[in-house]
N, C-alpha and C positions, 0 to 999 in steps of 0.2 A: 505493499501500500504504501502512497506517494506523499509525503507530509503534506498537511495541509497549509494553509496560510498563517494560520493559529499558530502553527509549530514554528516557523520562521519568527511570527513576532515576536515571541517571547524570546527566542536566543536573541535575537538583534537588541531587544531593549535590555539585556541583559548585559550585553556585549559591550552596548554603547552608554549605559550606568558604571560598568570596571573603567573604562576609559576616563569618563569625567571622573568619576572617583580618585582616580589618580592625580588629575588635575585639580580637585579640591585642596588636595593633601598641600600642591605646591603653595598655596593659602597664607600653610599656618608657618607660623613663627615660633621655634627655630624652622627652618624647612626642611623636609624630610630631601633625603638624598634620592634622585630617578634612580643613579646607579646602585642600588644595594644589593645585598645576596638574593640570591636566586629563591631560595627559600623563607624570604622574607614576602616577597610576590607570593609567592604561592599560598603562603597563609594569606595576605590580603586580598588574592584572587578565591580563595575557597570559601573564606568568610562572607566576602559579597554575593557569591556565586550563592551558597546557602540560605542568604540572607534575601535574597531578591525570591527564590525561588517558593520559599515559606509564605513572603507575603503575595505571591503571585497567586498561590493555591488558593488564599483566604480572600484578594478582594476578588478575585478572575480578570484581572488588567493588570498587565503588564509593563505599561509605560507608567502606570500609574505607581506600581508597585515599584519601578524605579524614582521615579520623584520623590517619594515615603523616603527611599533609601537614603538617596540624594539630600533629602533635605537634612536626614538623623545626621549625617556625616559635615553638613552645613552648620549644625547647631554645635557639634563639637568643636568647629573649628571656628566659630565665633567667640564660644566659651574658651577655649583656649589660647584666642590671641589675647583675649581679655587678661586671662588669669597672667601671661607670657609677659604682658606690659605694667603690671601690677605689679606682679610678687617677682617676674623673674624666673619663672620656671611653668613647663611646658605644663600640659593637661594629660595628669597618669590616672590611673585605673581607680585610684581611692575617690576619687574626684568626681565618680558620677553619684557622692551623695550630694554633690552641689546643689545637682535639680531637685531633690526632697525638699534639702536647707533652703533652697530659694523661695520654695511656697512658705516655709515655716519662719521663717526670716527673711522677708526680699529686701528690708531695708540692707542688711548688711552684705548681698548679692547682687541685685540688679544693676544698682548705681556702677558698677564696676563694669560692669557689659558694656552700659550704657540703655538710656531707653529708648534711644534710637534704634539702635542694633537689636535689640530685645524686642521691640516693635515689627522691626523688617523682618526677623525669626520668622515672628506668629505670624507676621503675613502672608509669608514666602509658605509657611504651613498649610493655612487658610488656602490658599490659591491651585496648592498641590492636589487638597482633598477637590477642591472645586471641581478643577478639571479632570484631574482622575473618575470622581465619579458621576461628573454631567457630559463629559466631552468623551471620553472611551467607553464605547459601549463592548460587553463584557459578551465575548465569541456566545455564539446561541447552541455549540457542543462543548463545554471544557472538558469534558471527562473522557473523552477520546482520544485514545494512545497516539494515533498520529493528530494527531492538533496538541492543543494546550496541555495539555496531561502530559506527554509524553516529552513535551519541551522541559516541563516542569523536573519528570526524572531523571532528564539529562542532567541539567543542572545540579538536582540534588546529588549524584552520581559524582559526577564530577567535583561539586564543590568540596566534597567528601573525602576524594582523592587528593585533591592540593591541600587540605588541611591538612590530612595526613603527612603529607611530604612537605611542608612549610612546618606543622610540628616538630618533624623530627630533625631536620636539616638547617633552618633558620637559628642563628646566633642568639644565644642566651642573653638577657638585659645584664647589662651592669649598675643599674639602677644611680647611675648618672642620668638624670632624665633629661637633658638636651642632647647629651651625645646619643642617648637611645633614639631618640625621636628623631636626629637625622640620618641613626644607621640603619633603623626597621623600618618604619615609616609608622603612622597614627595606627591603623587598626591591627598592627604584628605587633607593637608598642605595647598596647593595652593589653592584647592578649597574651602575652609573656608576663606583666604584670600581675595578671586575674590569677595566672598560673601559680606564679611566685607566691603570692597570697594566702593561700589556701594553708600555706606550712606555716609552724609556727615559728618566732623566731630560739634561737638556739644560745644566745648569749645571755649569763646569768646575771644578775643585779651583784655589785659588792655586799649592798644592805643585806644579804640572803645571808649572808657567813655570820656564826655565831661574834659579836663581839664583848671583850673587855675595855670600858671608858679609860683612856691611860693614866686618869685620876678622879676618880667617882665623887663628885662636888657632895658635901654633908647634904646640900639643897639643891639639886637638879635647878637648871635656870628656866624658866620660861621662855619659849623660842618662840618668834614669830617671823617668817615668811612672806614679803610680799611682792608677787608678778606685779610690777608695774606696766600698762598697759602701753605697747608703741614708746616704750622710755626711754629716750639717751638727751647725751647733751647737745641740744638742738643748736647751741651757740655756734658750734662749729662752722655751720652754713653762712652765718651771714655778721659779722663783727658789729654791725646795730641794735644785734637781739640785747635787751636790758639785760645787763648782768644778775639782774633782783629774781628775775625767774625764778633760779635755781639756786638763790644763796642761802637758804636753809638745807639743801642737800647739800653743796660745798662746806657750809660749816659740819652737816652731820660726818662729812669725808674725812675731812680735819680731823675727828676726833675716831676714826675707825680702825678696828684692831687690822681690817685688809679693805682696801680698795683697788679698784681698777677697771681696764679694759673687758667686756665680757666678749665671748665668741658663741654665738646660737645659731643654730640650726633653719633658721626663720628667717624671711624678710618679708615685712607689710601684712601677715598673715598668718595663717600658720601656727596658733597660739603652743597648742597642745605637745607640738614636736621642742619647744625650750620648754615646757611644763612636764612629760617625761623626761626630759635631761635632767632636769634637776632634780626631781623627786625620785629617778630610778637609779641613775648615776651609770646610764650606759651612751657611750659613742653612737651618734646615727650610724657611721658605719659598718657597723655590729649587727646592726636592723636588718640590712637588705632591705626587700620594698614596703617592710614596716616602718620605714625612718619615716616614710610619707602623713601617716597616720595611725603612732603603735597604738593608740587606747582601741582601735577596733580591734588589734591581735588580743587587747587583754579580756574586752569584752566577749570575744570569742572563746576565751577558755584559757590562755597563756598565763600561768603560773608565774608573777614577777614579785622580786620583794621591793621594799621602796624605803624611802626616809621616814615615812610614818608608818610603816610597820615595824621599823627597825627602833622608831623612840616608841614607840608602843611598846615592846618589850622591855626597854627602860622603865616603863611605868607612866610615861606620859596617857594622858589623853589629849587627843589629836583630833582636829577639826580644820573643816574647809570653809571657806568664804566667796562666793563669787554671787556677784548680784546681775544674775542671769539665768535663763529657764534652765533648771536642771540634766534637763537631757539632752542639752546642744555637747557634738561630742562625746555621749554617751556616757556626762561625767556621772551623770545619775546611779550608775552601773557600774564605771571602770573604780570611781572615789573608795567606794567600800573593799572591794579586791584591793586594792591598796594597803590598804589600814587605815582609813578614815573612820571612826566611830561617828562623825556628826557631819551634813553636807546642809552649809546653809546656802540658797539660793535667792533668786531674787521676791520670793513670795516674803522674805524672813523681813522685805524694805516695803517702804512708801513712795507713792509717786510723787508726794513732793519734794522725796532725797534725791531727781532728779539733777544733775547738770547738765542741760543739752540735752540728747537723745535717752541718757543710758545713767546711770544710778551715778553718782558722783562721789570721787576720791574720799571728799568729808565725809559720808556717811558708813562707808566703808571702816574708817580710821576709828570712826565711835562707837562701829559692831565692833570690834576688835578689842577698842578701853573698857568695853563693858564687858566682854565675857573675859578680862583680865581680870578687872575688880571682881567677877563672882568667883575667880579660879579659887581651889581651898587647897588642901594640902597638896592634891596631885598636882604634879606640874603640867603646863600644858603647852602644847602645840601647834600654833596657828596658822596656818596657809591660808593667805588671802592671795585670788585672782583680781586686779579691777579689770573695771569697764568705761571708765568715763573716756577716755582717747580712743576709744576705737572708732575707726571711720563708717561709712566715707563722711571726709571731714568736708567734702565740700558742698554739701548738704544744708551746711549749718551756716549762719549768719554774725559778725560782730561788728560794732559799732566803731564810729573815726575815735569816738575818746576812750574807749579799749583797747585800742589799738595804740594810742600814743604813750597807754603807759606799757607796752611790750617791746618798742623800741625807741633805741638813740637816737638813731633816722632810719628813715624808712628802706625797703628791702628792694632790688629790682621788681622790675612789671613782674606780674605771672606770681606772685607770691600769697596769692589769699589764702589759700590753706595753710601756709606757714603761721599765719596769725590764728586763725582758730586753733590750731596745733599746739601753740603757745599758751594759750588761754589756758586748755587743760593741762598742759608742762607745770604750769605755775601753781596749780589746784594738787597736780600730784606732790610737790615741792611744800606744799602747805600739809600735805598728808602725812610726809617724811618727819617734818618737823612738830606735827601733832604728836606722833608715836613715840621719837625721841622726848618730847617732855613727860611723856605718860608713863614710858617705861624709866626715866631717869628718878623720877619720883616714888616708883615699883618700891614696897620692903623688899622684894624678892630679887635674885637675881635675874636677870633676863636681857634679850638680844635678839637685836634685832638684822637679817637680811633682807636686801633690798638688790633688784635686779630687773632692765628691762628684757621683755621678751622676745622683742625686733624693732626695728626703727617703722617707723610709720610709712604707708602709701600716699607721697607725696609727690607724684613726677613731675609736672609742671616746675615745683620748686626745686627740682634735682636739677634739671635743666637749666634753670636761673642761675644756681647756687652751687650746683655741683653735686655729683652722686657720695652719699656718703660709704664709709667703709663698710658698712654693715654691723659693727660691732658695738655693744652698748654699753652701759654702766653698771659695776654693782658694791657693795659693799654690806662688809659685817662688822656690827657695831653691837659693844655691851655698856651695861649698865654697872659692871664690877672688874677689875683690872683682867686682863687677859691669864689664861693657864699659858705654865712656861712648855714652850714649845720641844720637843722632843729630838732625835737624831733620825734624821728621815722621812721628815716633815715640813719636808720645803715647798714651795709653794707650789704645786703643778700647773702648767699648763699648755696651753693648745695645742694638740700635737698638731703639725704643720702648719702653725702658726707664722704670719707672714712679716718680715719688715723687725727693725730691733727691739722692738718691745713686743715682749709676747704676748699672747691673752690668755688670761682663763679661760678654759671649754665649762660650759653653763653643766654640764654633766659630769663636773670635778669639785663644782662651787660645793654643794652642801657638804660632801664629805669635809671639802675644805674649812667652812662654819666650824664642825661639831670640831675639826681638829683643833682651832684655835679655842675652845670650848672645855680643851678635855675631853669630851665626849666619844672619841675616834682616833682607833689607833691605826694610823695610815700603814698597808703593806707596801709592796713594789706593784703591785697589778693591780690596785685598786683605778688609778687615774694617773696618765689619762686610760681609758680601756681599750682603745684602738686606735689605728692612726686615722686621719683626717687629711679629705682631699679637696678642703675647702680654704681656698684664701681670700680675703675682701677685694672687691673689686677696685682699679683704679678709679681715679677724682677722673671722669672726663663727663 
């Protein structure tokens, strides 16, 4: 029996769509190489053929199936480019959560894509549906072997064979997202990352090993750690920024047991990468694909020790404060597994405690002070994750009068976001001062560890003033004299740190803090726990 026109139509739509999908990939940043390994192309082609065949079987319209599949790839390209522009990282498999998170928390995500691109993608999808349903009639006999059904079966078998060949021969991912995207292409990269994500990390936390403190204090100190949203010394961007913006932090740093630059595995977002590094003390290079969202591995059952579980073994009550919905980044499931006795989320705050769109740093500081005041004999560990300085900054407004209090002289054009950022940074500075004053007068020994999770997203500001290194600030402060340092407890630096002044890695910070207080006996394998391939970008 000769093939019917429907057979050729279905195969033609699949072939044209495959070619167009390769062209769409060339719009990605970073751009995948056309001269990639044959196995990577086989995986791409196999995944395309099977996706098109399934949609064609469901819809009965091969051109509509082609348009719908291309629309999905276009959406990935748009989202990937928006992520790369804001965060300097390509779209990876774990980012599929962006789509559900964007529905739950649209303010955090859609503005970075851009409302124009979002509406264009939605309009394109609607047009594809309209064209497919109204302009392409389904075949009169779709279930004939010499017609559309035969073509669908051909595509499924061909796609499965190509997928098996590609699965066996395509290079494995290195989990350097930019390198993998260039080498493997979008679809193959997503598939390889999905494969790897099914396996749990193998690296153990140093906090898992039983430890005896160097010198157990007669009274264990209260411990307060603050992961300050987007906190870094922005005065390096523009000489006209008023020094008083961080004056209290400067004073606290002068009194600190230790302070300096901190290397974090995040740029502009992905707070949980820095958060996990601080709490669990594991370098990102030891996590493989899970470096992109380690909390998902914990929620899936990976047992990992943490600073909280270690301190709980010493007798601490452990509390986490984050003024945002508890389910964000699965914290409601992950934090109890990490050893926190209590998690206080946005439900513990009032709407009038907002400063801008989020709960203000002042409200978080007051909650910390209240917990310390109510603490009884049991020592307390409080880990606070602030939210006030979270973007998107360009949606906020600031008055000329307020700007005058932030600058000695005006910044270059295009720095509107910088003024808004500085307003919130000044509030973080005030939070640090409030905690220092409260802890200084506390009758019990107490210590504060403060660090930024990443630099903020301000691409226009960086174009005008120069791109920061990506390093943030940290300090460790105590209301009592420091415990004597022991041999072998030198400050651990970030492996692979560039430049004359090496930075401390965030995964080494918690152990360093505890060692300053005599609550941790360092060993040679503690930190750094793995070599790092990250170096700050040049100012350009």
